[in-house]
N, CA, C and O of each residue as an XYZ file, in Angstrom:
672
protein
N     113.276    -24.482     97.225
C     112.124    -23.609     97.308
C     111.337    -23.734     95.998
O     111.929    -23.776     94.920
N     110.032    -23.793     96.089
C     109.204    -23.956     94.903
C     108.845    -22.604     94.290
O     109.012    -21.552     94.907
N     108.350    -22.669     93.063
C     107.875    -21.477     92.375
C     106.854    -20.741     93.228
O     106.947    -19.526     93.397
N     105.894    -21.458     93.760
C     104.831    -20.807     94.532
C     105.345    -20.191     95.818
O     104.869    -19.130     96.221
N     106.293    -20.823     96.464
C     106.874    -20.243     97.680
C     107.595    -18.931     97.359
O     107.498    -17.961     98.111
N     108.306    -18.910     96.256
C     108.999    -17.680     95.840
C     107.982    -16.596     95.503
O     108.082    -15.464     95.978
N     107.023    -16.950     94.695
C     105.983    -16.000     94.289
C     105.267    -15.440     95.521
O     105.071    -14.229     95.625
N     104.882    -16.302     96.440
C     104.168    -15.860     97.639
C     105.034    -14.974     98.523
O     104.531    -14.039     99.145
N     106.330    -15.258     98.585
C     107.237    -14.419     99.375
C     107.336    -13.016     98.782
O     107.273    -12.025     99.510
N     107.491    -12.931     97.467
C     107.553    -11.612     96.830
C     106.221    -10.878     96.957
O     106.191     -9.662     97.149
N     105.142    -11.609     96.851
C     103.810    -11.019     97.021
C     103.639    -10.476     98.436
O     103.076     -9.397     98.619
N     104.116    -11.209     99.437
C     104.029    -10.749    100.822
C     104.845     -9.469    101.039
O     104.412     -8.562    101.750
N     106.012     -9.407    100.427
C     106.826     -8.185    100.515
C     106.049     -7.018     99.920
O     105.982     -5.939    100.510
N     105.469     -7.242     98.758
C     104.679     -6.205     98.107
C     103.510     -5.777     98.996
O     103.259     -4.583     99.156
N     102.803     -6.733     99.566
C     101.654     -6.409    100.420
C     102.081     -5.628    101.654
O     101.399     -4.686    102.057
N     103.202     -6.011    102.256
C     103.711     -5.271    103.419
C     104.023     -3.826    103.058
O     103.699     -2.909    103.812
N     104.647     -3.624    101.912
C     104.973     -2.257    101.496
C     103.700     -1.466    101.213
O     103.614     -0.287    101.555
N     102.717     -2.103    100.592
C     101.424     -1.439    100.367
C     100.770     -1.067    101.693
O     100.277      0.050    101.851
N     100.763     -1.993    102.639
C     100.141     -1.751    103.942
C     100.835     -0.614    104.690
O     100.170      0.247    105.266
N     102.167     -0.608    104.683
C     102.920      0.460    105.351
C     102.628      1.815    104.706
O     102.445      2.820    105.393
N     102.588      1.820    103.393
C     102.321      3.061    102.667
C     100.896      3.545    102.948
O     100.666      4.737    103.153
N      99.960      2.626    102.954
C      98.556      2.962    103.230
C      98.414      3.552    104.630
O      97.664      4.509    104.824
N      99.122      2.996    105.601
C      99.082      3.516    106.974
C      99.642      4.939    107.027
O      99.093      5.800    107.713
N     100.732      5.182    106.304
C     101.281      6.546    106.253
C     100.292      7.500    105.614
O     100.111      8.623    106.084
N      99.651      7.055    104.542
C      98.668      7.890    103.847
C      97.501      8.223    104.770
O      97.042      9.365    104.804
N      97.029      7.249    105.504
C      95.906      7.474    106.416
C      96.256      8.448    107.537
O      95.369      9.091    108.097
N      97.543      8.564    107.868
C      97.978      9.455    108.942
C      98.190     10.899    108.476
O      98.367     11.793    109.303
N      98.174     11.130    107.177
C      98.414     12.481    106.644
C      97.078     13.221    106.550
O      96.103     12.702    106.007
N      97.053     14.416    107.078
C      95.816     15.207    107.020
C      95.551     15.664    105.589
O      96.471     15.810    104.785
N      94.297     15.881    105.297
C      93.896     16.321    103.949
C      94.471     17.699    103.611
O      94.641     18.035    102.439
N      94.764     18.478    104.624
C      95.337     19.814    104.398
C      96.757     19.736    103.835
O      97.213     20.661    103.163
N      97.432     18.665    104.101
C      98.802     18.497    103.618
C      98.762     17.815    102.247
O      99.165     16.662    102.094
N      98.272     18.553    101.268
C      97.979     17.966     99.952
C      99.222     17.485     99.192
O      99.157     16.473     98.494
N     100.327     18.177     99.314
C     101.536     17.761     98.590
C     102.062     16.440     99.122
O     102.410     15.548     98.348
N     102.120     16.310    100.441
C     102.591     15.057    101.026
C     101.622     13.916    100.708
O     102.047     12.798    100.415
N     100.321     14.203    100.767
C      99.320     13.176    100.422
C      99.510     12.711     98.979
O      99.469     11.514     98.692
N      99.717     13.668     98.077
C      99.913     13.329     96.663
C     101.138     12.434     96.503
O     101.101     11.453     95.760
N     102.213     12.768     97.192
C     103.443     11.976     97.094
C     103.209     10.546     97.583
O     103.630      9.591     96.930
N     102.551     10.396     98.709
C     102.325      9.059     99.257
C     101.293      8.296     98.419
O     101.385      7.077     98.283
N     100.318      9.006     97.863
C      99.365      8.352     96.959
C     100.072      7.809     95.727
O      99.777      6.700     95.282
N     101.000      8.575     95.174
C     101.777      8.108     94.024
C     102.614      6.886     94.401
O     102.680      5.913     93.649
N     103.245      6.945     95.559
C     104.059      5.816     96.018
C     103.184      4.565     96.166
O     103.544      3.488     95.691
N     102.053      4.716     96.817
C     101.128      3.590     97.025
C     100.681      3.003     95.682
O     100.650      1.785     95.505
N     100.343      3.872     94.760
C      99.908      3.409     93.438
C     101.009      2.605     92.746
O     100.717      1.644     92.036
N     102.250      2.984     92.944
C     103.342      2.262     92.299
C     103.562      0.888     92.940
O     103.918     -0.066     92.249
N     103.355      0.785     94.243
C     103.463     -0.534     94.872
C     102.357     -1.446     94.346
O     102.584     -2.632     94.110
N     101.172     -0.894     94.166
C     100.072     -1.676     93.583
C     100.404     -2.045     92.134
O     100.092     -3.147     91.683
N     101.030     -1.128     91.419
C     101.462     -1.380     90.047
C     102.449     -2.553     89.998
O     102.369     -3.396     89.105
N     103.375     -2.603     90.956
C     104.346     -3.705     90.996
C     103.639     -5.040     91.177
O     104.086     -6.059     90.650
N     102.558     -5.039     91.906
C     101.774     -6.262     92.073
C     101.097     -6.623     90.761
O     101.228     -7.749     90.280
N     100.383     -5.685     90.188
C      99.583     -5.970     88.988
C     100.462     -6.229     87.767
O     100.232     -7.186     87.027
N     101.451     -5.393     87.559
C     102.250     -5.490     86.351
C     103.376     -6.504     86.482
O     103.694     -7.206     85.522
N     103.975     -6.585     87.648
C     105.119     -7.474     87.826
C     104.752     -8.845     88.337
O     104.994     -9.847     87.665
N     104.172     -8.899     89.512
C     103.895    -10.196     90.134
C     102.811    -10.969     89.402
O     102.977    -12.156     89.123
N     101.713    -10.315     89.092
C     100.637    -11.018     88.398
C     101.089    -11.435     87.004
O     100.754    -12.523     86.536
N     101.844    -10.573     86.349
C     102.365    -10.894     85.024
C     103.293    -12.107     85.092
O     103.267    -12.954     84.200
N     104.110    -12.198     86.141
C     105.004    -13.354     86.295
C     104.196    -14.631     86.472
O     104.538    -15.671     85.910
N     103.138    -14.552     87.243
C     102.297    -15.729     87.458
C     101.660    -16.174     86.141
O     101.633    -17.365     85.833
N     101.147    -15.214     85.366
C     100.554    -15.552     84.065
C     101.606    -16.125     83.124
O     101.331    -17.078     82.395
N     102.805    -15.555     83.132
C     103.880    -16.043     82.270
C     104.238    -17.477     82.630
O     104.430    -18.316     81.750
N     104.329    -17.756     83.922
C     104.651    -19.104     84.359
C     103.577    -20.076     83.900
O     103.894    -21.176     83.449
N     102.320    -19.691     84.007
C     101.233    -20.555     83.564
C     101.321    -20.805     82.053
O     101.121    -21.930     81.594
N     101.617    -19.768     81.295
C     101.738    -19.908     79.842
C     102.916    -20.800     79.466
O     102.820    -21.605     78.539
N     104.022    -20.656     80.182
C     105.205    -21.461     79.874
C     104.998    -22.936     80.194
O     105.637    -23.796     79.588
N     104.130    -23.230     81.124
C     103.831    -24.637     81.410
C     103.168    -25.288     80.198
O     103.340    -26.483     79.955
N     102.411    -24.496     79.440
C     101.742    -25.015     78.244
C     102.662    -24.974     77.029
O     102.620    -25.854     76.169
N     103.488    -23.941     76.977
C     104.379    -23.751     75.836
C     105.747    -23.323     76.384
O     105.907    -22.166     76.774
N     106.729    -24.218     76.424
C     108.000    -23.921     77.088
C     108.739    -22.686     76.574
O     109.467    -22.054     77.339
N     108.577    -22.336     75.337
C     109.226    -21.121     74.833
C     108.142    -20.099     74.574
O     107.208    -20.353     73.814
N     108.262    -18.966     75.191
C     107.252    -17.931     74.997
C     107.881    -16.748     74.293
O     109.099    -16.572     74.307
N     107.047    -15.953     73.685
C     107.536    -14.741     73.039
C     108.183    -13.810     74.043
O     109.155    -13.126     73.723
N     107.646    -13.778     75.272
C     108.234    -12.921     76.302
C     109.693    -13.289     76.515
O     110.566    -12.422     76.522
N     109.952    -14.575     76.687
C     111.318    -14.984     76.976
C     112.183    -15.013     75.731
O     113.387    -14.768     75.813
N     111.604    -15.302     74.594
C     112.383    -15.271     73.354
C     112.818    -13.850     73.008
O     113.870    -13.657     72.400
N     112.019    -12.858     73.389
C     112.340    -11.463     73.065
C     112.974    -10.703     74.223
O     113.801     -9.818     74.002
N     112.598    -11.035     75.450
C     113.049    -10.267     76.603
C     114.422    -10.697     77.113
O     115.308     -9.857     77.270
N     114.607    -11.946     77.366
C     115.861    -12.397     77.970
C     117.110    -12.164     77.131
O     118.154    -11.848     77.703
N     117.066    -12.302     75.810
C     118.294    -12.037     75.058
C     118.861    -10.617     75.247
O     120.035    -10.377     74.970
N     118.031     -9.691     75.715
C     118.517     -8.336     76.000
C     119.433     -8.308     77.219
O     120.180     -7.350     77.418
N     119.375     -9.354     78.030
C     120.107     -9.410     79.290
C     120.975    -10.670     79.306
O     120.554    -11.705     79.823
N     122.178    -10.588     78.747
C     123.018    -11.769     78.523
C     123.270    -12.619     79.765
O     123.234    -13.847     79.683
N     123.521    -11.999     80.897
C     123.805    -12.752     82.118
C     122.615    -13.628     82.499
O     122.777    -14.813     82.792
N     121.439    -13.050     82.495
C     120.241    -13.808     82.851
C     119.903    -14.846     81.791
O     119.514    -15.969     82.111
N     120.051    -14.471     80.555
C     119.727    -15.386     79.457
C     120.616    -16.628     79.517
O     120.133    -17.748     79.346
N     121.901    -16.434     79.757
C     122.829    -17.566     79.847
C     122.433    -18.511     80.971
O     122.417    -19.728     80.790
N     122.117    -17.953     82.120
C     121.717    -18.786     83.243
C     120.410    -19.513     82.946
O     120.304    -20.717     83.183
N     119.431    -18.807     82.440
C     118.117    -19.395     82.157
C     118.239    -20.598     81.228
O     117.577    -21.616     81.430
N     119.070    -20.479     80.230
C     119.236    -21.563     79.260
C     119.805    -22.837     79.879
O     119.604    -23.926     79.342
N     120.511    -22.715     80.998
C     121.120    -23.889     81.632
C     120.205    -24.580     82.642
O     120.519    -25.674     83.109
N     119.090    -23.962     82.978
C     118.229    -24.473     84.046
C     117.305    -25.582     83.572
O     116.865    -25.598     82.422
N     117.017    -26.517     84.484
C     115.991    -27.513     84.177
C     114.617    -26.847     84.329
O     114.518    -25.704     84.776
N     113.586    -27.561     83.961
C     112.242    -26.986     83.918
C     111.809    -26.401     85.259
O     111.318    -25.273     85.305
N     111.977    -27.133     86.331
C     111.537    -26.628     87.645
C     112.307    -25.385     88.059
O     111.730    -24.453     88.620
N     113.605    -25.363     87.789
C     114.407    -24.180     88.123
C     114.014    -22.990     87.249
O     114.097    -21.844     87.690
N     113.588    -23.254     86.020
C     113.103    -22.157     85.171
C     111.871    -21.517     85.789
O     111.724    -20.296     85.751
N     110.975    -22.334     86.364
C     109.784    -21.750     87.003
C     110.214    -20.880     88.185
O     109.658    -19.804     88.404
N     111.202    -21.349     88.941
C     111.702    -20.573     90.076
C     112.355    -19.271     89.609
O     112.181    -18.219     90.224
N     113.099    -19.359     88.528
C     113.724    -18.176     87.927
C     112.651    -17.152     87.578
O     112.784    -15.969     87.891
N     111.587    -17.616     86.929
C     110.503    -16.722     86.531
C     109.857    -16.083     87.757
O     109.604    -14.878     87.771
N     109.596    -16.878     88.769
C     108.979    -16.347     89.980
C     109.868    -15.302     90.641
O     109.381    -14.267     91.095
N     111.164    -15.569     90.695
C     112.091    -14.692     91.407
C     112.459    -13.430     90.642
O     112.657    -12.376     91.245
N     112.553    -13.527     89.320
C     113.130    -12.426     88.553
C     112.196    -11.759     87.559
O     112.371    -10.583     87.239
N     111.219    -12.482     87.073
C     110.357    -11.919     86.034
C     109.649    -10.628     86.452
O     109.584     -9.700     85.646
N     109.114    -10.526     87.674
C     108.433     -9.272     88.008
C     109.325     -8.049     87.803
O     108.916     -7.069     87.179
N     110.527     -8.116     88.326
C     111.438     -6.988     88.189
C     111.940     -6.832     86.762
O     112.016     -5.716     86.248
N     112.278     -7.928     86.125
C     112.766     -7.892     84.751
C     111.733     -7.245     83.828
O     112.066     -6.375     83.023
N     110.493     -7.673     83.949
C     109.431     -7.145     83.102
C     109.197     -5.658     83.360
O     109.086     -4.879     82.413
N     109.121     -5.256     84.622
C     108.878     -3.849     84.952
C     110.040     -2.979     84.492
O     109.830     -1.895     83.948
N     111.264     -3.451     84.707
C     112.428     -2.681     84.241
C     112.368     -2.473     82.728
O     112.551     -1.360     82.234
N     112.113     -3.542     82.013
C     112.140     -3.484     80.554
C     110.967     -2.695     79.981
O     111.144     -1.916     79.045
N     109.794     -2.887     80.526
C     108.594     -2.289     79.948
C     108.244     -0.926     80.530
O     107.504     -0.170     79.901
N     108.753     -0.591     81.710
C     108.295      0.637     82.353
C     109.432      1.539     82.804
O     109.447      2.720     82.458
N     110.384      1.015     83.565
C     111.432      1.854     84.155
C     112.248      2.574     83.089
O     112.474      3.780     83.190
N     112.685      1.857     82.088
C     113.506      2.492     81.051
C     112.782      3.672     80.417
O     113.380      4.724     80.192
N     111.510      3.501     80.133
C     110.708      4.571     79.529
C     110.555      5.751     80.490
O     110.708      6.904     80.087
N     110.255      5.467     81.749
C     110.031      6.537     82.730
C     111.315      7.295     83.053
O     111.271      8.496     83.318
N     112.458      6.608     83.033
C     113.721      7.311     83.254
C     113.993      8.296     82.121
O     114.496      9.395     82.355
N     113.661      7.902     80.902
C     113.808      8.815     79.762
C     112.850     10.001     79.902
O     113.218     11.137     79.604
N     111.637      9.740     80.350
C     110.666     10.817     80.564
C     111.155     11.769     81.650
O     110.989     12.983     81.526
N     111.754     11.236     82.712
C     112.283     12.082     83.788
C     113.407     12.966     83.278
O     113.475     14.146     83.620
N     114.273     12.413     82.474
C     115.370     13.203     81.893
C     114.806     14.339     81.048
O     115.273     15.474     81.147
N     113.811     14.046     80.222
C     113.191     15.065     79.372
C     112.463     16.113     80.210
O     112.546     17.307     79.919
N     111.752     15.678     81.244
C     111.020     16.612     82.100
C     111.972     17.535     82.852
O     111.701     18.724     83.020
N     113.079     16.977     83.298
C     114.089     17.774     83.991
C     114.673     18.824     83.047
O     114.814     19.990     83.417
N     115.009     18.408     81.834
C     115.565     19.334     80.842
C     114.564     20.428     80.477
O     114.951     21.568     80.219
N     113.278     20.078     80.458
C     112.234     21.041     80.099
C     111.805     21.907     81.279
O     111.040     22.855     81.103
N     112.286     21.593     82.476
C     111.891     22.357     83.655
C     110.447     22.092     84.079
O     109.812     22.951     84.691
N     109.939     20.931     83.762
C     108.563     20.547     84.094
C     108.530     20.004     85.525
O     108.652     18.799     85.744
N     108.366     20.900     86.486
C     108.458     20.538     87.898
C     107.416     19.503     88.312
O     107.724     18.603     89.094
N     106.213     19.610     87.813
C     105.154     18.658     88.180
C     105.527     17.244     87.729
O     105.421     16.296     88.507
N     105.963     17.103     86.480
C     106.351     15.787     85.974
C     107.572     15.250     86.700
O     107.638     14.058     87.001
N     108.538     16.112     86.987
C     109.729     15.684     87.722
C     109.325     15.162     89.097
O     109.806     14.116     89.531
N     108.440     15.887     89.782
C     107.945     15.477     91.098
C     107.312     14.095     91.026
O     107.667     13.204     91.798
N     106.378     13.916     90.102
C     105.647     12.660     89.995
C     106.547     11.504     89.563
O     106.504     10.425     90.153
N     107.352     11.730     88.543
C     108.222     10.657     88.042
C     109.274     10.245     89.071
O     109.603      9.064     89.184
N     109.794     11.199     89.807
C     110.792     10.894     90.836
C     110.185     10.003     91.912
O     110.816      9.043     92.356
N     108.978     10.313     92.327
C     108.302      9.496     93.341
C     107.974      8.123     92.779
O     108.204      7.111     93.439
N     107.444      8.080     91.576
C     107.082      6.797     90.969
C     108.304      5.906     90.803
O     108.280      4.744     91.207
N     109.359      6.430     90.220
C     110.584      5.633     90.032
C     111.187      5.226     91.375
O     111.675      4.106     91.527
N     111.152      6.131     92.340
C     111.680      5.814     93.667
C     110.931      4.667     94.323
O     111.544      3.788     94.927
N     109.619      4.671     94.210
C     108.808      3.601     94.808
C     109.098      2.263     94.137
O     109.267      1.249     94.815
N     109.155      2.259     92.828
C     109.425      1.010     92.111
C     110.823      0.495     92.467
O     111.011     -0.707     92.651
N     111.778      1.379     92.563
C     113.134      0.959     92.928
C     113.202      0.491     94.380
O     114.004     -0.383     94.707
N     112.369      1.061     95.258
C     112.266      0.552     96.636
C     111.763     -0.890     96.624
O     112.258     -1.739     97.365
N     110.773     -1.152     95.773
C     110.246     -2.519     95.669
C     111.334     -3.456     95.151
O     111.508     -4.557     95.673
N     112.062     -3.020     94.131
C     113.150     -3.839     93.601
C     114.175     -4.158     94.691
O     114.647     -5.289     94.802
N     114.511     -3.145     95.493
C     115.498     -3.341     96.560
C     114.987     -4.347     97.599
O     115.755     -5.173     98.092
N     113.712     -4.278     97.925
C     113.144     -5.224     98.890
C     113.145     -6.638     98.319
O     113.479     -7.592     99.022
N     112.777     -6.773     97.058
C     112.808     -8.095     96.422
C     114.236     -8.631     96.373
O     114.467     -9.807     96.653
N     115.191     -7.777     96.020
C     116.588     -8.215     95.947
C     117.097     -8.623     97.328
O     117.808     -9.620     97.456
N     116.743     -7.873     98.343
C     117.155     -8.242     99.695
C     116.645     -9.643    100.036
O     117.384    -10.443    100.610
N     115.405     -9.944     99.693
C     114.851    -11.269     99.943
C     115.598    -12.327     99.125
O     115.913    -13.398     99.643
N     115.883    -12.036     97.853
C     116.601    -13.003     97.016
C     117.986    -13.293     97.587
O     118.439    -14.438     97.571
N     118.651    -12.270     98.086
C     119.984    -12.453     98.685
C     119.861    -13.278     99.966
O     120.589    -14.253    100.149
N     118.947    -12.892    100.847
C     118.789    -13.595    102.122
C     118.420    -15.065    101.929
O     118.785    -15.911    102.745
N     117.704    -15.366    100.860
C     117.242    -16.734    100.618
C     118.027    -17.450     99.521
O     117.696    -18.575     99.146
N     119.067    -16.792     99.010
C     119.915    -17.339     97.958
C     119.080    -17.866     96.780
O     119.265    -18.990     96.313
N     118.172    -17.026     96.327
C     117.303    -17.349     95.196
C     117.636    -16.373     94.064
O     117.069    -15.283     93.986
N     118.539    -16.768     93.211
C     118.987    -15.954     92.085
C     119.361    -14.527     92.518
O     118.841    -13.555     91.971
N     120.271    -14.405     93.509
C     120.669    -13.073     93.948
C     121.595    -12.388     92.940
O     122.252    -13.046     92.135
N     121.632    -11.092     92.999
C     122.562    -10.248     92.236
C     122.437    -10.381     90.722
O     123.376    -10.057     89.995
N     121.311    -10.845     90.247
C     121.156    -11.028     88.798
C     121.017     -9.710     88.050
O     121.265     -9.662     86.845
N     120.626     -8.642     88.734
C     120.435     -7.375     88.045
C     121.694     -6.514     88.048
O     121.680     -5.380     87.568
N     122.762     -7.049     88.582
C     124.040     -6.338     88.538
C     124.698     -6.661     87.205
O     124.672     -7.809     86.761
N     125.270     -5.688     86.584
C     125.968     -5.905     85.314
C     125.092     -5.656     84.109
O     125.378     -4.755     83.321
N     124.030     -6.432     83.942
C     123.169     -6.270     82.771
C     122.462     -4.923     82.751
O     122.014     -4.475     81.696
N     122.356     -4.274     83.905
C     121.567     -3.040     83.990
C     122.405     -1.818     84.309
O     121.861     -0.748     84.583
N     123.699     -1.959     84.280
C     124.542     -0.816     84.607
C     124.876     -0.009     83.368
O     125.582      0.996     83.458
């Protein structure tokens, strides 16, 4: 499987989740403001996964074609020993596939999820119900996207189970 096939498959999963969420949002009446807010937050997070994860992976892959070692990978992968060890053993084409398959989730986990989980813990301790509501939905949506991507990686045997261990 090529880098582009992997990237397009993950993009299609993201688009399907956005479309399903959008359909649910369109079916909710304006009077049901709490449910609308929840689904709007979920939809926004699926769009975020596209912009921050998938698009970022595509840009990273393009940059790595020009410069094989990037600051992203020099700084990001060493935090995750299992992935770093595997990445170092791959030939150039497999590295592009690795980036397509794992970078979106890796980047979002490192740059966003860890921070938001800490914010959720603080909001819960402070009794900030509004923040707890929003953060729970946002984190849930992003983790739903991760689960869908992982299911695809497992079904297609494209770097499956890489987030087990390093993230526990």
